C-alpha positions as CSV (number, residue, x, y, z in Angstrom):
1,X,0.0,0.0,0.0
2,X,1.3,3.5,-0.8
3,X,2.0,5.5,2.3
4,X,1.7,9.3,2.4
5,X,5.4,9.9,1.7
6,X,5.5,7.5,-1.2
7,X,2.2,8.9,-2.5
8,X,3.8,12.4,-2.7
9,X,6.6,11.0,-4.9
10,X,4.2,8.9,-7.0
11,X,2.0,11.9,-7.7
12,X,5.2,13.8,-8.8
13,X,6.1,11.0,-11.2
14,X,2.5,10.7,-12.5
15,X,2.3,14.4,-13.3
16,X,5.3,14.1,-15.6
17,X,4.6,14.3,-19.3
18,X,7.4,11.8,-20.3
19,X,7.9,8.0,-20.2
20,X,8.4,8.1,-16.5
21,X,5.0,9.7,-16.1
22,X,3.5,7.0,-18.4
23,X,5.2,4.3,-16.2
24,X,3.9,6.0,-13.0
25,X,0.3,6.3,-14.3
26,X,0.4,2.6,-15.5
27,X,1.8,1.6,-12.1
28,X,-0.9,3.6,-10.3
29,X,-3.7,2.1,-12.5
30,X,-2.3,-1.4,-11.9
31,X,-2.1,-0.9,-8.1
32,X,-5.7,0.4,-8.1
33,X,-6.9,-2.5,-10.2
34,X,-5.1,-5.1,-7.9
35,X,-6.5,-3.3,-4.8
36,X,-10.1,-3.5,-6.2
37,X,-9.8,-7.2,-7.2
38,X,-8.2,-8.2,-3.9
39,X,-10.9,-6.2,-1.9
40,X,-13.6,-8.0,-4.0
41,X,-12.1,-11.4,-3.4
42,X,-11.8,-10.6,0.4
43,X,-15.4,-9.4,0.4
44,X,-16.7,-12.6,-1.2
45,X,-14.5,-14.8,1.0
46,X,-15.6,-13.0,4.2
47,X,-19.2,-13.2,3.1
48,X,-18.9,-16.9,2.6
49,X,-17.2,-17.3,6.0
50,X,-20.0,-15.4,7.6
51,X,-22.6,-17.6,5.9
52,X,-23.8,-14.9,3.4
53,X,-24.5,-16.7,0.2
54,X,-25.9,-13.6,-1.5
55,X,-22.5,-11.9,-1.7
56,X,-21.3,-11.6,-5.3
57,X,-18.1,-10.4,-7.0
58,X,-18.5,-6.8,-8.1
59,X,-15.0,-5.8,-9.4
60,X,-14.3,-5.8,-13.1
61,X,-11.9,-8.6,-13.6
62,X,-9.5,-8.4,-16.6
63,X,-6.8,-10.5,-18.2
64,X,-5.9,-13.7,-16.5
65,X,-7.9,-12.6,-13.5
66,X,-11.1,-12.9,-15.5
67,X,-11.2,-16.6,-14.5
68,X,-11.6,-15.7,-10.8
69,X,-15.0,-14.1,-11.2
70,X,-16.8,-17.1,-12.9
71,X,-15.1,-19.4,-10.4
72,X,-16.4,-17.4,-7.5
73,X,-19.9,-17.2,-9.1
74,X,-20.0,-20.9,-9.7
75,X,-18.9,-21.7,-6.2
76,X,-21.5,-19.4,-4.7
77,X,-24.2,-20.8,-7.0
78,X,-23.3,-24.4,-6.1
79,X,-23.3,-23.6,-2.3
80,X,-26.6,-21.8,-2.7
81,X,-28.2,-24.8,-4.4
82,X,-26.9,-27.2,-1.8
83,X,-28.1,-25.1,1.1
84,X,-31.5,-24.6,-0.7
85,X,-31.8,-28.4,-1.2
86,X,-30.9,-29.2,2.4
87,X,-33.5,-26.6,3.7
88,X,-36.1,-28.0,1.3
89,X,-35.5,-31.6,2.4
90,X,-35.3,-30.7,6.1
91,X,-38.5,-28.7,5.9
92,X,-40.3,-31.4,4.1
93,X,-39.2,-34.0,6.6
94,X,-40.2,-31.7,9.5
95,X,-43.8,-31.5,8.2
96,X,-43.9,-35.3,7.4
97,X,-43.5,-35.1,3.7
98,X,-41.3,-38.1,2.9
99,X,-41.5,-37.6,-0.8
100,X,-39.2,-34.6,-0.8
101,X,-35.8,-35.6,-2.4
102,X,-32.6,-33.7,-3.0
103,X,-32.8,-32.0,-6.5
104,X,-29.6,-30.0,-6.8
105,X,-26.6,-31.2,-8.8
106,X,-23.9,-32.0,-6.2
107,X,-20.3,-31.9,-7.2
108,X,-17.0,-32.4,-5.4
109,X,-17.2,-32.8,-1.7
110,X,-20.9,-31.8,-1.8
111,X,-21.6,-35.3,-3.2
112,X,-21.2,-36.6,0.4
113,X,-24.0,-34.3,1.6
114,X,-26.2,-35.6,-1.2
115,X,-25.5,-39.2,-0.3
116,X,-26.1,-38.5,3.4
117,X,-29.4,-36.7,2.6
118,X,-30.6,-39.6,0.4
119,X,-29.5,-42.2,2.9
120,X,-31.3,-40.4,5.8
121,X,-34.4,-39.9,3.7
122,X,-34.4,-43.5,2.4
123,X,-33.9,-45.0,5.8
124,X,-36.6,-42.9,7.4
125,X,-39.0,-43.7,4.6
126,X,-38.3,-47.5,5.0
127,X,-38.9,-47.3,8.8
128,X,-42.2,-45.4,8.3
129,X,-43.3,-47.9,5.6
130,X,-42.4,-50.8,8.0
131,X,-44.5,-49.2,10.8
132,X,-47.4,-48.8,8.4
133,X,-47.1,-52.4,7.1
134,X,-46.8,-53.8,10.7
135,X,-49.7,-51.7,12.0
136,X,-51.9,-52.7,9.1
137,X,-50.9,-56.4,9.4
138,X,-51.6,-56.4,13.1
139,X,-55.0,-54.7,12.6
140,X,-55.9,-57.3,10.0
141,X,-54.8,-60.2,12.2
142,X,-51.6,-61.0,10.5
143,X,-49.2,-63.2,12.5
144,X,-46.2,-63.5,10.2
145,X,-45.2,-59.9,9.7
146,X,-41.6,-59.3,8.7
147,X,-39.8,-56.0,9.0
148,X,-38.2,-54.9,5.8
149,X,-36.1,-51.9,6.7
150,X,-32.5,-52.0,8.0
151,X,-32.7,-50.4,11.4
152,X,-29.7,-48.4,12.6
153,X,-29.0,-46.0,15.4
154,X,-32.1,-44.5,17.1
155,X,-34.4,-46.6,14.8
156,X,-33.3,-49.9,16.6
157,X,-35.8,-49.3,19.5
158,X,-38.5,-48.9,17.0
159,X,-37.7,-52.3,15.4
160,X,-37.6,-53.9,18.9
161,X,-41.0,-52.4,19.8
162,X,-42.5,-53.5,16.5
163,X,-41.2,-57.1,16.9
164,X,-42.3,-57.2,20.5
165,X,-45.8,-55.9,19.7
166,X,-46.1,-58.5,16.9
167,X,-44.9,-61.3,19.1
168,X,-47.2,-60.3,22.0
169,X,-50.2,-60.1,19.7
170,X,-49.4,-63.5,18.2
171,X,-49.1,-64.9,21.7
172,X,-52.3,-63.2,22.9
173,X,-54.2,-64.5,19.9
174,X,-52.8,-68.0,20.5
175,X,-53.9,-67.8,24.1
176,X,-57.4,-66.6,23.1
177,X,-57.6,-69.4,20.6
178,X,-56.7,-71.9,23.2
179,X,-59.1,-70.4,25.7
180,X,-61.9,-70.4,23.1
181,X,-61.1,-74.1,22.3
182,X,-61.1,-75.0,26.0
183,X,-64.4,-73.1,26.6
184,X,-66.0,-74.7,23.5
185,X,-64.8,-78.2,24.6
186,X,-66.0,-77.6,28.1
187,X,-69.4,-76.5,26.9
188,X,-69.7,-79.6,24.7
189,X,-68.8,-81.8,27.6
190,X,-71.4,-80.2,29.8
């Protein structure tokens, strides 16, 4: 950065009407350009670090620096899509909509997020479908209801509860059948 003392000398050089003046003006323009580009990159980087995905590059990039702006815009767009997707899936799950699936195109390290979202969504959907199937099967008197989902983590107690409920109902029905048979036999004997 040009301090006050150097700025005095630079302004003397810039005011010259010869080759040294041309060099001074070119140097000053280049320094101003670099400052604007660096400030723009810093602004975008700080915005991202603060979670502001609406920050966009504003400086006019030239020459080889022109590749920086589209790279920043692409990165921002990709991050915005991933965040929007995560919010959409999370909000859908929060209101019980299990048909919400990730839609964004995930690239690079974001593929892991997509895989995690799809796995969580799929596992939850399978567990819910199992609960519905078991509940319907039990309501209809089914005795050989088999759980289909792979239960992991906090879903394991659900599996245990469903299996216990099914076993208890089967045992209860068997006892009722035995009691009915005994009562019917006893009534015939009388």
